N, C-alpha and C positions, 0 to 999 in steps of 0.2 A: 444427417440425422440417422441414426438406425431405426429410431422409432416411428418417423413420420415420412422418412424417405426423401426429406427435402435436400436437394443439392446443396452443397456447400459453395456457391458462386462466388459471394462475397468474400467469404475467407481465401478462397483460392486466387483471388484478385490481389488480396493482400499480401499473400503467399509468394507471389511473382516478385513483387519488390523485396521481401525477404530474401529469397533466393540470390537476386541480382547483387544485392546488399554484399553477400558472401561469396560471390564471385562464380556463381553457378549460373548458367542460361538454362531456364526449363520453359516447358509449354504445358497449357492446359487447353485439352480438347473435349469434345462430345457438344452437344448442343446447349447443354448448362454452362459449359467451360469448367467442369469439375473433375476432369479426369487428368491426374497427374501423368506428364509424358516424359520419361527421362531416357534421352538417347545419346549416350556418348559416342564418338567415335571409335571402332572397333581397334585403332591402333592407340588408344590411350594407355600410357604407362600404367601398371599396377598401383604404384604409390597414387598417383593423382585419382585413379579409379576409386580406390579406397575412401578418399577424401571427398568424392563427388558422392559416395554412398552415405557417409556421415551427415553431410549436408542434406540429403535427400530426408533422413531420419528426422533431422533438426526440423524441416520444412513441414513433414507429416504431423510432428509434435505442434507444431505452430498452427496448422490449420485445425487440429482437435481444439487446441485453447480457444482458438476463435470461436469455434462451433459452440464449446460448452460455455463461454461468454455470452453468445447470443440467447442460449437456452435461460440464462440467469436473469437477463433484461426483461423485465416484464413487459408486455405489449401495453401499449397504449389505445385503449379504445375511442374513438372519434365517434360522438353523437351524431345521428343524423338530424339534419335540418328540419327545423320545424316551420312549416309554411301555414300558420294559422292567422 
């Protein structure tokens, strides 16, 4: 979230499944697990590399949609218990 700087950890967890369903094995790193790591072998043929980049664009768009969706869902306030 650009405004709150909250990491998109949950969205990145979902994005991993999204990527593997499309045939791309990726990693997310950093303490919050929200840094996308794309590490193809240097010997990857150009056509395959181009497809990996296309899938990467889809992954970034997927993460953005997930983040946008979490913004639209209002938080539910849980009242504190009353000990009277």
